[in-house]
C-alpha positions as CSV (number, residue, x, y, z in Angstrom):
1,X,0.0,0.0,0.0
2,X,2.8,2.5,0.9
3,X,4.7,1.7,-2.3
4,X,1.5,2.4,-4.3
5,X,1.0,5.7,-2.5
6,X,4.6,6.7,-3.2
7,X,4.1,5.9,-6.9
8,X,0.9,8.0,-7.1
9,X,2.6,11.0,-5.4
10,X,5.6,10.7,-7.7
11,X,3.3,10.6,-10.7
12,X,1.5,13.6,-9.4
13,X,4.8,15.5,-9.1
14,X,5.6,14.6,-12.7
15,X,2.2,15.7,-13.9
16,X,2.5,19.0,-12.1
17,X,5.9,19.7,-13.7
18,X,4.5,18.9,-17.1
19,X,1.4,21.0,-16.9
20,X,3.4,23.9,-15.5
21,X,5.8,23.6,-18.4
22,X,2.8,23.5,-20.9
23,X,0.2,26.0,-19.3
24,X,-3.2,26.7,-20.6
25,X,-5.2,29.9,-20.1
26,X,-8.6,28.1,-19.6
27,X,-9.8,29.1,-16.1
28,X,-10.9,25.6,-15.3
29,X,-7.6,24.2,-16.4
30,X,-5.7,26.8,-14.3
31,X,-7.9,25.9,-11.3
32,X,-7.1,22.2,-11.7
33,X,-3.4,22.8,-11.9
34,X,-3.6,25.0,-8.7
35,X,-5.4,22.3,-6.9
36,X,-2.9,19.7,-8.0
37,X,-0.1,21.9,-6.9
38,X,-1.6,22.3,-3.4
39,X,-2.1,18.5,-3.1
40,X,1.5,17.8,-4.1
41,X,2.8,20.3,-1.6
42,X,0.6,18.8,1.1
43,X,1.8,15.4,0.2
44,X,5.4,16.5,0.7
45,X,4.5,17.9,4.1
46,X,2.8,14.7,5.2
47,X,5.6,12.5,3.9
48,X,8.0,14.5,6.1
49,X,5.7,14.1,9.1
50,X,5.4,10.4,8.5
51,X,9.1,9.9,8.3
52,X,9.8,12.1,11.3
53,X,7.1,10.4,13.4
54,X,8.4,7.0,12.6
55,X,11.9,8.0,13.5
56,X,10.7,9.6,16.7
57,X,8.8,6.5,17.7
58,X,11.8,4.2,17.0
59,X,14.2,6.5,19.0
60,X,11.8,6.7,21.9
61,X,11.2,3.0,22.0
62,X,14.9,2.3,22.0
63,X,15.5,4.8,24.8
64,X,12.6,3.2,26.8
65,X,14.1,-0.3,26.4
66,X,17.5,0.9,27.6
67,X,16.0,2.7,30.6
68,X,14.0,-0.3,31.5
69,X,17.1,-2.5,31.4
70,X,18.9,-0.1,33.9
71,X,15.8,0.2,36.1
72,X,15.5,-3.6,36.3
73,X,19.0,-3.9,37.5
74,X,18.4,-1.2,40.2
75,X,15.1,-3.0,41.2
76,X,17.1,-6.2,41.8
77,X,19.4,-4.3,44.1
78,X,16.5,-2.9,46.0
79,X,14.9,-6.3,46.4
80,X,18.2,-7.8,47.7
81,X,18.6,-5.0,50.2
82,X,14.9,-5.2,51.3
83,X,15.2,-8.9,51.9
84,X,17.6,-8.0,54.8
85,X,14.9,-6.1,56.5
86,X,12.2,-8.8,56.5
87,X,13.2,-10.4,59.7
88,X,12.5,-7.2,61.7
89,X,9.9,-5.8,59.4
90,X,7.6,-8.7,58.2
91,X,5.1,-6.1,57.0
92,X,7.4,-5.5,54.0
93,X,6.9,-9.1,52.8
94,X,5.9,-8.9,49.1
95,X,6.4,-5.2,48.9
96,X,9.5,-5.6,46.8
97,X,8.5,-8.4,44.5
98,X,10.3,-8.0,41.2
99,X,8.1,-7.5,38.0
100,X,8.3,-10.2,35.4
101,X,11.2,-9.3,33.0
102,X,8.9,-10.0,30.0
103,X,5.9,-8.1,31.3
104,X,4.3,-5.3,29.2
105,X,5.7,-1.8,29.7
106,X,2.6,-0.7,31.7
107,X,2.8,-3.6,34.1
108,X,6.5,-3.1,34.5
109,X,6.3,0.6,35.3
110,X,3.3,0.1,37.6
111,X,5.3,-2.4,39.7
112,X,8.4,-0.2,39.6
113,X,6.5,2.8,40.9
114,X,4.9,0.7,43.7
115,X,8.4,-0.5,44.8
116,X,9.7,3.1,44.6
117,X,6.8,4.4,46.8
118,X,7.6,1.8,49.5
119,X,11.4,2.4,49.2
120,X,10.7,6.1,49.7
121,X,8.7,5.5,52.8
122,X,11.3,3.1,54.2
123,X,14.3,5.1,52.9
124,X,16.1,5.5,56.2
125,X,15.9,1.8,56.9
126,X,17.0,0.7,53.5
127,X,19.8,3.2,53.2
128,X,21.2,1.8,56.5
129,X,21.1,-1.7,54.9
130,X,23.1,-0.6,51.9
131,X,20.5,0.8,49.4
132,X,22.6,3.9,48.7
133,X,21.9,7.4,49.7
134,X,20.9,8.6,46.2
135,X,18.9,5.5,45.2
136,X,15.4,7.0,45.7
137,X,16.3,10.3,43.9
138,X,18.0,8.5,41.0
139,X,15.2,6.0,40.6
140,X,12.6,8.8,40.7
141,X,14.4,10.4,37.8
142,X,14.6,7.1,35.9
143,X,10.8,6.7,36.3
144,X,10.2,10.2,34.9
145,X,12.5,9.5,31.9
146,X,10.7,6.2,31.3
147,X,7.4,8.0,31.3
148,X,8.7,10.7,28.9
149,X,10.0,8.0,26.5
150,X,6.7,6.2,26.6
151,X,4.9,9.5,25.8
152,X,7.4,10.1,23.0
153,X,6.6,6.6,21.6
154,X,2.9,7.4,21.6
155,X,3.3,10.8,20.0
156,X,5.6,9.5,17.3
157,X,3.3,6.6,16.4
158,X,0.3,9.0,16.3
159,X,2.1,11.4,14.0
160,X,3.3,8.8,11.5
161,X,0.0,6.8,11.5
162,X,-2.0,10.0,11.0
163,X,0.3,11.3,8.3
164,X,0.0,7.9,6.5
165,X,-3.8,8.2,6.4
166,X,-3.5,11.8,5.1
167,X,-1.1,10.7,2.5
168,X,-3.5,8.1,1.2
169,X,-6.2,10.7,0.9
170,X,-3.9,13.2,-0.9
171,X,-2.7,10.5,-3.3
172,X,-6.3,9.7,-4.2
173,X,-7.0,13.3,-4.8
174,X,-4.0,13.5,-7.1
175,X,-5.2,10.6,-9.1
176,X,-8.6,12.2,-9.6
177,X,-7.1,15.5,-10.7
178,X,-4.7,13.8,-13.1
179,X,-7.5,11.9,-14.7
180,X,-9.5,15.1,-15.2
181,X,-6.4,16.8,-16.7
182,X,-6.0,13.8,-18.9
183,X,-9.4,14.3,-20.4
184,X,-8.5,17.9,-21.3
185,X,-5.0,17.2,-22.5
186,X,-6.1,14.4,-24.8
187,X,-8.0,17.1,-26.7
188,X,-5.3,19.8,-26.3
189,X,-2.5,17.7,-27.7
190,X,-4.4,15.7,-30.3
191,X,-2.6,17.6,-33.1
192,X,0.8,17.1,-31.5
193,X,1.6,13.4,-31.3
194,X,5.0,14.0,-29.7
195,X,3.5,16.1,-26.9
196,X,0.6,13.8,-26.4
197,X,3.0,10.8,-26.0
198,X,5.0,12.8,-23.5
199,X,1.8,13.6,-21.5
200,X,0.7,10.0,-21.6
201,X,4.1,8.9,-20.3
202,X,4.2,11.3,-17.3
203,X,0.5,10.7,-16.4
204,X,0.6,7.0,-16.3
205,X,-1.1,6.3,-13.0
206,X,-0.4,3.1,-11.3
207,X,-3.6,1.7,-9.9
208,X,-4.0,-1.4,-7.7
209,X,-4.3,-4.6,-9.6
210,X,-7.6,-6.4,-9.4
211,X,-7.5,-10.0,-8.8
212,X,-9.0,-12.0,-11.6
213,X,-11.6,-14.4,-10.5
214,X,-10.6,-18.0,-11.0
215,X,-12.7,-19.6,-13.6
216,X,-15.3,-22.0,-12.4
217,X,-14.1,-25.6,-12.6
218,X,-15.4,-27.3,-15.8
219,X,-17.6,-30.2,-14.7
220,X,-16.3,-33.6,-15.8
221,X,-18.2,-35.0,-18.8
222,X,-20.7,-37.6,-17.9
223,X,-19.6,-41.1,-18.8
224,X,-21.6,-42.7,-21.5
225,X,-23.7,-45.5,-20.2
226,X,-23.6,-48.8,-22.0
227,X,-26.6,-50.9,-22.8
228,X,-28.4,-52.3,-19.9
229,X,-27.3,-55.9,-19.2
230,X,-29.6,-58.6,-20.7
231,X,-31.5,-60.3,-17.9
């Protein structure tokens, strides 16, 4: 589908270049060319948005994976330290259960935030057992960075998916305008075979192929029946 849209937009750009090089003073023709020019420009804008949105999503997803890897290592450290406190603080049992490494991002960050909240409340105790004086502050920043990367992933995906839909609509408009221009140019250039051939070449719109229906199977011929056996 994307390759077809790119072909359609490339054709529209060629058509626009041709009609601008061979203008016509007819008001309707001029209006068609202006509309095509606007669509081609819009297509370029959406193409950039789609490319940038896809790149932003990829970058944010990569950043989130790396942050999650580092967070998981810090959570293991927190769980080991917390296990030392269970003898005197049985109420902490289960409060530092590690999230499943293969859990979805939402489940992971929910568990991480829960562990962080408990660690913050028990910071003095855990620091005394070897957690590290800056653990809570550092992990709080990591959570914020993870959330920002998640938001960046969502925004990038929304941008490139939206731009892709807009590109499809623009490409369809370009095809329509090209076909209307074709009807006019077939008449304009009928006395100039060379120019007509050039127009037909640049305006060759690629349309999706239609699947041919498979022919219905030919029924097998009925076998000729021999004479009935003599009783």
